[in-house]
C-alpha positions in Angstrom: -80.0 -40.3 -1.2 -77.9 -39.6 -4.2 -77.8 -42.4 -6.8 -74.7 -43.4 -8.6 -76.1 -41.9 -11.8 -76.5 -38.6 -10.0 -72.9 -38.6 -8.9 -71.5 -39.1 -12.4 -69.3 -36.1 -13.3 -70.9 -33.9 -16.0 -67.9 -34.5 -18.3 -68.5 -38.3 -18.1 -72.3 -37.9 -18.7 -71.5 -35.7 -21.7 -69.1 -38.2 -23.2 -71.6 -41.0 -22.6 -74.3 -39.1 -24.4 -72.0 -38.3 -27.3 -71.1 -42.0 -27.7 -74.7 -43.0 -27.7 -75.5 -40.4 -30.3 -72.6 -41.6 -32.4 -73.7 -45.2 -32.1 -77.3 -44.2 -33.1 -76.0 -42.3 -36.1 -73.8 -45.2 -37.1 -76.6 -47.7 -37.1 -78.8 -45.4 -39.1 -76.2 -44.6 -41.7 -75.5 -48.3 -42.3 -79.2 -49.0 -42.4 -79.8 -46.4 -45.1 -76.8 -47.7 -47.1 -78.1 -51.3 -47.0 -81.7 -50.3 -47.8 -80.6 -48.3 -50.8 -78.5 -51.2 -52.1 -80.9 -54.0 -51.3 -84.4 -52.5 -51.0 -86.3 -51.9 -47.7 -88.1 -55.2 -47.7 -85.0 -57.3 -48.4 -82.9 -55.7 -45.6 -83.1 -57.3 -42.2 -82.4 -55.9 -38.8 -79.7 -58.6 -38.4 -77.9 -57.3 -41.5 -78.1 -53.7 -40.3 -76.7 -54.6 -36.8 -73.9 -56.6 -38.3 -72.9 -53.9 -40.7 -72.9 -51.3 -37.9 -70.9 -53.6 -35.6 -73.5 -53.9 -32.9 -75.6 -56.7 -31.6 -79.2 -57.4 -32.5 -80.3 -56.2 -29.0 -78.3 -53.0 -29.3 -80.1 -52.2 -32.5 -83.5 -52.4 -30.6 -82.2 -50.3 -27.8 -81.8 -47.4 -30.2 -84.6 -48.2 -32.7 -87.7 -50.2 -31.6 -88.6 -51.3 -35.2 -87.0 -51.5 -38.6 -89.3 -48.7 -39.7 -88.0 -46.4 -37.0 -84.4 -46.6 -38.3 -85.6 -44.7 -41.3 -88.2 -42.5 -39.7 -86.4 -41.4 -36.5 -84.6 -38.1 -36.2 -84.1 -35.3 -33.7 -85.6 -32.6 -35.9 -89.1 -32.3 -34.3 -87.8 -31.3 -30.8 -85.4 -28.8 -32.4 -88.2 -27.2 -34.4 -90.5 -27.1 -31.4 -87.8 -25.3 -29.3 -87.3 -22.8 -32.1 -91.0 -22.1 -32.3 -91.2 -21.4 -28.5 -88.2 -19.1 -28.8 -89.7 -16.9 -31.6 -90.5 -13.3 -30.5 -93.9 -13.1 -28.8 -95.1 -10.3 -31.1 -95.0 -12.6 -34.2 -98.2 -14.2 -35.3 -98.4 -18.0 -35.2 -97.9 -18.6 -38.9 -94.9 -16.3 -39.1 -93.4 -18.0 -36.0 -93.8 -21.4 -37.5 -92.3 -20.3 -40.9 -89.3 -18.7 -39.3 -88.7 -21.6 -36.9 -88.9 -24.2 -39.7 -86.7 -22.1 -41.9 -84.1 -21.7 -39.2 -84.1 -25.3 -38.2 -84.2 -26.7 -41.7 -81.2 -24.5 -42.7 -79.2 -26.3 -40.0 -80.4 -29.7 -41.0 -79.9 -29.0 -44.7 -76.4 -27.9 -44.2 -75.4 -30.8 -41.9 -77.4 -33.7 -43.2 -78.7 -32.9 -46.7 -78.0 -36.3 -48.3 -79.3 -38.3 -45.3 -82.5 -36.2 -45.3 -83.0 -36.7 -49.0 -82.5 -40.5 -48.7 -84.8 -40.8 -45.7 -87.5 -38.7 -47.2 -87.4 -40.6 -50.5 -87.6 -43.9 -48.6 -90.6 -42.7 -46.6 -92.4 -41.5 -49.7 -91.7 -44.6 -51.9 -91.9 -47.5 -49.4 -95.4 -48.7 -48.8 -94.7 -49.9 -45.2 -93.3 -46.5 -44.3 -96.0 -44.5 -46.2 -98.6 -46.4 -44.2 -97.1 -45.0 -41.0 -96.7 -41.4 -42.2 -100.1 -40.2 -41.0 -99.4 -41.3 -37.5 -95.9 -39.7 -37.5 -97.3 -36.5 -38.9 -100.0 -36.4 -36.3 -97.4 -36.5 -33.6 -95.4 -33.7 -35.2 -98.5 -31.6 -35.6 -99.3 -32.1 -31.9 -95.7 -31.0 -31.1 -96.1 -27.8 -33.2 -99.4 -27.1 -31.6 -98.0 -27.5 -28.1 -95.1 -25.2 -28.9 -97.4 -22.5 -30.3 -99.6 -22.8 -27.2 -96.6 -22.4 -25.0 -95.8 -19.1 -26.8 -99.4 -17.8 -26.6 -101.4 -19.7 -24.0 -104.6 -17.7 -24.6 -104.7 -18.3 -28.4 -107.7 -20.0 -29.9 -107.0 -23.7 -29.7 -108.7 -24.5 -33.0 -106.8 -21.8 -34.9 -103.5 -23.0 -33.4 -104.2 -26.6 -34.5 -105.2 -25.5 -38.0 -102.1 -23.4 -38.4 -99.9 -26.2 -37.2 -101.5 -28.7 -39.6 -101.3 -26.2 -42.5 -97.6 -25.5 -41.8 -96.8 -29.2 -41.6 -98.6 -29.7 -45.0 -96.6 -26.9 -46.5 -93.4 -28.5 -45.2 -94.4 -32.0 -46.5 -95.2 -30.6 -49.9 -91.9 -28.8 -50.2 -90.1 -32.0 -49.2 -92.0 -34.0 -51.8 -91.2 -31.5 -54.5 -87.5 -31.6 -53.4 -87.4 -35.4 -53.6 -89.1 -35.4 -57.0 -86.3 -33.1 -58.2 -83.8 -35.6 -56.8 -82.5 -32.9 -54.5 -81.6 -30.5 -57.2 -83.9 -27.8 -55.8 -83.0 -25.7 -52.8 -85.1 -27.0 -50.0 -85.1 -23.9 -47.8 -86.3 -21.9 -50.7 -89.0 -24.4 -51.5 -90.2 -24.2 -47.9 -90.4 -20.4 -48.2 -92.4 -20.7 -51.4 -94.8 -23.2 -49.7 -95.4 -20.7 -46.9 -95.9 -17.9 -49.4 -98.7 -20.1 -50.9 -100.3 -20.3 -47.5 -100.4 -16.5 -47.3 -101.7 -16.1 -50.8 -105.4 -16.8 -50.2 -105.5 -14.1 -47.6 -103.8 -11.6 -49.9 -106.2 -12.5 -52.8 -109.2 -12.2 -50.4 -108.0 -8.7 -49.3 -107.5 -7.7 -52.8 -111.0 -8.8 -53.8 -112.5 -6.9 -50.9 -110.6 -3.8 -51.8 -111.8 -4.0 -55.4 -115.4 -4.6 -54.3 -115.3 -1.2 -52.5 -114.1 0.7 -55.5 -116.8 2.7 -57.4 
């Protein structure tokens, strides 16, 4: 039997999803503004909801906690999809680098200021920093799953290590960017961070080569 939801025309479903996305974005924008003005601890969910023109319950339909209004974004699924779409001949680290660079370029162009504000808040707010490891673990697992989808026979330990290392490179680049108050070019910093991941292999190869020289 076809449910009423199934019979909704695609145009109507698309409009509904766009309205939901706009409401979510509106709530988050007002939350960031208030938190910047008042501080994280002094900003309540009720104040955020009022500023966004929604009810207290509507806030919680979009964000389960006050922390999540700062932490939540749609970036991870985007990056995971881009990882899976990388050419199969690319090694895992290269695929991660290119997918992150491609996705970050889109995010940086569209939401640079929001990304800067959110990242700074996460790094400087104790309540948010305490949750960072849990959130990063979820992102690491998402990267691991995307790499495994590309190459199902790859060594699981190697895949997890590369996912963790790539996330560490990204996090370090974001931290340096925030420390510069956004004056640096984030995509370039990410490229440099991945270059640093490659550097130990290059040095090791160079040392081996020199050891073979007479």
